[in-house]
C-alpha positions as a printed Julia matrix, in Angstrom:
335×3 Matrix{Float64}:
 -10.19   -4.96  -13.98
  -8.46   -6.53  -11.27
  -8.44   -4.61   -8.34
  -6.72   -4.96   -4.78
  -6.11   -3.32   -1.21
  -3.9    -1.29    0.44
  -4.51   -1.32    4.01
  -2.78    1.42    6.56
  -3.51   -0.56    9.35
  -5.99    2.74   11.09
  -6.72    2.9    14.69
 -10.58    4.15   15.2
 -11.19    6.76   18.39
 -13.05    3.59   20.25
 -10.24    0.87   18.85
  -7.07   -0.65   20.78
  -4.53   -1.5    18.69
  -4.96   -4.76   18.94
  -8.62   -4.04   17.37
  -7.49   -2.3    14.41
  -5.26   -5.35   13.94
  -7.65   -8.12   13.87
  -9.99   -5.84   11.68
  -7.06   -5.65    9.37
  -6.83   -9.52    9.38
 -10.66   -9.92    8.83
 -10.17   -7.22    6.36
  -7.58   -9.56    4.29
  -9.81  -12.3     4.88
 -12.75  -10.0     2.79
 -11.14   -9.29    0.04
  -9.89  -13.07   -0.77
 -13.68  -13.56   -0.25
 -14.91  -10.89   -2.65
 -12.52  -11.39   -5.93
  -9.42   -8.88   -4.81
  -6.0    -9.78   -6.48
  -4.2    -8.8    -3.64
  -3.57   -7.55   -0.25
  -0.91   -5.05    1.0
  -0.19   -3.47    4.46
   1.89   -0.4     5.15
   5.29    0.24    7.44
   4.83    3.22    9.67
   6.91    4.06   12.58
   5.58    6.26   15.36
   2.23    7.87   12.97
  -0.51    8.5    16.21
  -3.81    6.12   14.7
  -1.5     3.75   12.9
  -0.73    0.09   14.38
   1.64   -1.17   12.01
   5.2    -0.83   11.86
   5.99   -4.49   10.66
   4.42   -5.42    7.84
   6.27   -8.43    8.1
   4.79   -9.71   11.68
   1.28   -8.91    9.47
   1.83  -10.8     7.14
   2.67  -14.27    8.47
  -1.02  -13.37   10.62
  -2.44  -12.63    7.7
  -1.41  -15.49    5.54
  -1.96  -17.86    8.32
  -5.75  -16.39    8.13
  -6.32  -16.42    4.62
  -5.52  -18.89    1.81
  -5.33  -17.83   -1.97
  -5.35  -14.15   -1.63
  -1.9   -12.39   -2.79
  -0.23  -10.54    0.26
   2.54   -8.38    0.58
   4.55   -4.98    1.86
   3.47   -1.82    0.71
   5.93   -0.72    1.28
   8.96   -2.19    3.5
  11.29    1.22    3.37
  14.69   -0.89    2.67
  17.29    2.0     3.38
  16.41    1.47    6.97
  17.34   -2.26    6.58
  20.13   -5.23    5.54
  18.48   -6.1     1.87
  19.92   -9.68    3.16
  17.43   -9.72    6.08
  14.26   -8.42    4.39
  15.85  -11.36    1.44
  15.18  -13.62    4.6
  11.58  -12.1     5.88
  10.71  -12.41    2.5
  11.57  -16.09    1.47
  10.0   -17.4     4.65
   6.61  -15.97    4.47
   6.94  -17.13    0.58
   8.11  -20.56    1.83
   4.73  -20.44    4.41
   2.7   -18.73    1.7
   3.84  -20.32   -2.09
   2.54  -18.12   -4.89
   1.3   -15.53   -2.73
   3.93  -13.07   -1.74
   4.36   -9.85   -2.47
   7.04   -7.29   -1.9
   6.87   -3.66   -2.21
   9.64   -1.44   -2.35
   9.27    1.52   -0.74
  12.79    4.82    0.49
  10.58    7.07    2.83
  11.39    7.13    6.13
   7.41    6.32    7.06
   7.7     8.51   10.03
   9.61   10.99   11.89
  12.99   12.12   12.31
  13.38   10.99   15.8
  11.91    7.2    15.15
  14.16    7.37   11.74
  17.74    7.89   13.69
  16.1     5.77   16.0
  15.7     2.73   13.62
  18.56    3.12   11.29
  22.42    4.76   10.93
  23.25    7.75    8.24
  19.43    7.07    6.53
  19.89    9.82    3.77
  22.99    8.19    2.64
  20.8     4.6     2.06
  18.44    6.43    0.14
  20.91    7.66   -2.27
  22.0     3.85   -2.1
  18.86    2.62   -3.33
  19.86    1.27   -6.77
  22.55   -1.09   -5.32
  20.09   -2.17   -2.32
  17.09   -3.41   -4.69
  20.18   -5.01   -6.68
  20.91   -6.59   -3.5
  17.82   -7.65   -2.11
  16.92   -8.8    -5.43
  19.65  -10.87   -6.29
  19.62  -12.78   -2.71
  16.04  -13.49   -3.41
  16.69  -14.68   -6.93
  20.36  -16.4    -5.64
  21.99  -15.37   -8.79
  25.12  -13.27   -7.64
  28.24  -13.46  -10.56
  30.43  -16.55   -9.09
  32.99  -13.9    -8.14
  30.95  -12.15   -5.67
  31.39  -12.01   -2.04
  28.17  -13.36   -1.09
  27.61  -15.6    -4.08
  27.76  -18.89   -1.74
  25.7   -17.17    0.97
  21.37  -17.93    0.65
  18.74  -16.38    1.97
  17.06  -19.14    3.5
  14.51  -20.68    3.48
  14.84  -20.66   -0.62
  10.91  -20.85   -1.75
   9.97  -23.05   -4.49
   8.31  -19.72   -6.32
  10.25  -16.18   -4.92
   8.57  -13.18   -3.54
   7.58  -11.19   -6.25
   8.78   -8.05   -6.25
   7.18   -4.07   -6.83
   8.89   -0.71   -6.54
   6.45    1.89   -5.46
   6.77    5.34   -5.63
   5.16    9.31   -6.54
   7.4    10.35   -8.58
   9.55   10.38  -11.8
  12.56    9.31  -10.06
  11.12    6.34   -8.72
   9.44    5.36  -12.15
  12.57    5.72  -13.49
  14.16    3.18  -11.61
  11.52    0.73  -11.75
  11.84    0.95  -15.61
  16.04    0.54  -15.36
  15.81   -2.87  -12.85
  12.93   -3.99  -15.06
  10.46   -3.91  -12.07
   6.89   -4.04  -11.79
   5.77   -0.28  -10.1
   2.98    1.05   -8.18
   2.4     4.45   -8.36
   0.76    6.0    -5.31
  -1.59    8.81   -7.46
  -3.78    9.01   -3.08
  -0.42   10.35   -1.38
   0.75   12.93   -4.99
   0.44   15.71   -6.56
   2.37   15.3    -9.69
   1.78   14.35  -13.29
   0.97   10.89  -12.65
  -0.08   10.02  -16.22
   2.97   10.91  -17.37
   5.26    9.67  -14.8
   3.73    6.18  -15.16
   4.3     6.75  -19.36
   7.62    7.08  -18.53
   7.79    3.81  -16.72
   6.18    2.22  -19.65
   8.32    3.71  -22.47
  11.34    3.19  -20.46
  11.55   -0.36  -19.02
  14.25   -2.66  -19.86
  13.57   -6.14  -20.02
  16.28   -7.73  -17.71
  15.18  -11.53  -17.69
  13.53  -13.52  -19.6
   9.4   -12.99  -19.51
   9.65   -9.38  -18.09
   7.13   -6.83  -18.42
   5.78   -3.85  -17.4
   3.49   -3.71  -14.79
   1.78   -0.68  -13.44
  -0.75   -0.46   -9.99
  -2.37    2.42   -9.74
  -3.47    3.18   -5.16
  -6.08    5.46   -5.12
  -8.28    6.43   -2.48
 -11.96    5.59   -2.29
 -14.41    5.49   -0.59
 -18.36    3.61   -1.51
 -21.29    3.84    0.32
 -24.91    3.03   -1.36
 -25.38    6.39   -1.49
 -23.14    9.18   -2.55
 -24.54   11.55    0.72
 -23.63    8.29    3.03
 -20.2     7.74    1.22
 -19.29   11.71    2.34
 -20.01   11.47    5.28
 -18.03    8.11    5.98
 -15.25   10.54    4.62
 -15.66   13.14    6.71
 -13.62   11.29    9.45
 -10.97   10.2     7.3
 -10.62   14.31    6.22
 -10.94   15.66    9.61
  -8.25   13.02   11.33
  -5.73   13.84    8.6
  -6.66   17.58    9.47
  -6.25   17.13   13.03
  -2.81   15.35   12.3
  -1.54   18.07   10.65
  -2.28   19.94   13.64
  -0.39   17.83   15.97
  -4.18   16.16   16.92
  -5.2    12.78   17.16
  -3.82   11.13   19.28
  -7.4     9.15   19.55
  -7.56    8.12   16.34
 -10.01    8.75   13.31
 -13.09   10.22   14.57
 -16.8     9.08   14.7
 -18.88   10.7    11.75
 -20.43   12.54   14.63
 -17.26   14.13   16.14
 -16.11   14.83   12.74
 -18.83   16.68   11.52
 -18.54   19.07   15.28
 -14.95   19.58   14.01
 -15.96   20.58   10.44
 -18.45   23.52   12.52
 -15.67   24.44   14.71
 -12.96   24.97   12.39
 -14.9    25.72    9.46
 -12.76   23.55    6.79
 -15.71   22.76    4.2
 -13.74   24.55    1.46
 -10.5    21.65    2.91
 -13.2    18.85    2.2
 -14.5    20.2    -1.08
 -11.24   19.9    -2.21
  -9.86   16.33   -1.05
 -13.26   15.17   -2.63
 -11.44   16.22   -5.78
  -8.56   13.66   -5.43
 -10.75   10.91   -3.49
 -13.42    8.97   -4.98
 -16.56    8.94   -2.71
 -19.92    7.75   -4.26
 -22.36    5.01   -4.61
 -20.99    2.37   -6.37
 -22.19    3.41   -9.99
 -19.96    6.82   -9.13
 -17.26    4.68   -8.07
 -16.98    2.54  -10.65
 -16.96    5.39  -13.2
 -14.24    7.12  -11.18
 -12.65    3.73  -11.57
 -12.46    2.75  -15.07
 -11.45    6.49  -15.71
  -8.41    6.31  -13.96
  -7.78    2.58  -15.66
  -7.82    4.37  -19.03
  -6.24    7.18  -18.05
  -2.96    5.46  -16.76
  -3.05    2.14  -18.95
  -3.01    0.22  -15.32
  -2.97   -3.73  -15.02
  -4.0    -3.18  -11.44
  -5.55   -0.34   -9.09
  -5.47   -0.58   -5.59
  -7.95    0.82   -3.19
  -7.21    2.36   -0.14
  -9.53    3.35    2.52
  -9.77    4.51    5.75
 -13.1     5.04    7.89
 -14.08    5.52   11.72
 -16.24    2.04   11.52
 -14.53   -1.26   10.21
 -18.41   -2.02    8.99
 -17.89    0.91    6.79
 -14.81    0.44    5.55
 -15.87   -3.73    4.6
 -19.24   -2.08    3.09
 -17.08   -0.23    0.59
 -15.22   -2.78   -0.61
 -18.25   -5.45   -0.85
 -20.34   -2.44   -2.8
 -17.12   -1.77   -5.33
 -16.24   -5.69   -5.55
 -20.31   -6.87   -6.42
 -20.47   -2.94   -8.88
 -16.99   -4.3   -10.41
 -18.06   -7.9   -11.18
 -15.06   -8.72   -8.67
 -15.37  -13.16   -8.88
 -16.26  -13.83   -5.52
 -15.82  -16.85   -3.55
């Protein structure tokens, strides 16, 4: 089974944003060393505790500090941008880092209404135009507009020898249907969805349209996971992420992901034990053997080609250790 990494670039309570971004680079390096297939970094805007509003900038930094792991956006939020500019950026990355660039495409705003208004005009109208925006982006990437199109002679230079590989990210039947219609690889965000993901992925596989020779459906399922030497330790580590989420729901948590001791104190004071038990039903938390079993169960249930793991902890060392333990238990080919 292939495993990959999704990084939301979290900022811990005792970190600066710069330190958090350096840790993201170190995570990509570790992923390469441990045998993970790809590293994607997410795009967020004005969300406290998340350090990356510009994946394209981080990908240049990370690409320069890695050699072989595939790197990409998870996702570039297309309604905010003109497809031509996005194609230029990712063609340039694919020129700098040949055969390594993915362009994950999403349509969420990625932040507050104020941030959305500051970023782009008519965001909702652009969301409705997603099929058209995707078509434009793919034509610019592959330089294959019809001869009579107004942009037939326009290049999204530089043109790489191998274009970036496009993936559509989503959590709904609508996104799966669009990916299938466009003949795109699909990433289902299980970690942020309450929908029936298995049915959504089945619909994608059933309705996939082959548009070019060699096209075939591909599925990544993205899941939250925290692994430690013991289940008890993994649950302690997971408390930080859980409490941080609760703090952000209450418009708190601006200091970033709390330490385990701070999380335990908050848990006691707010009596959030029931919520933590519910969280453990959605997030894979355990020792290496437990995590491995859960990952294989998911892969089989979704018939996924690949699982992508997102892990948020207070300590960068705990995050790296989680990915290391999973890689070792799953038998990934480390460098």
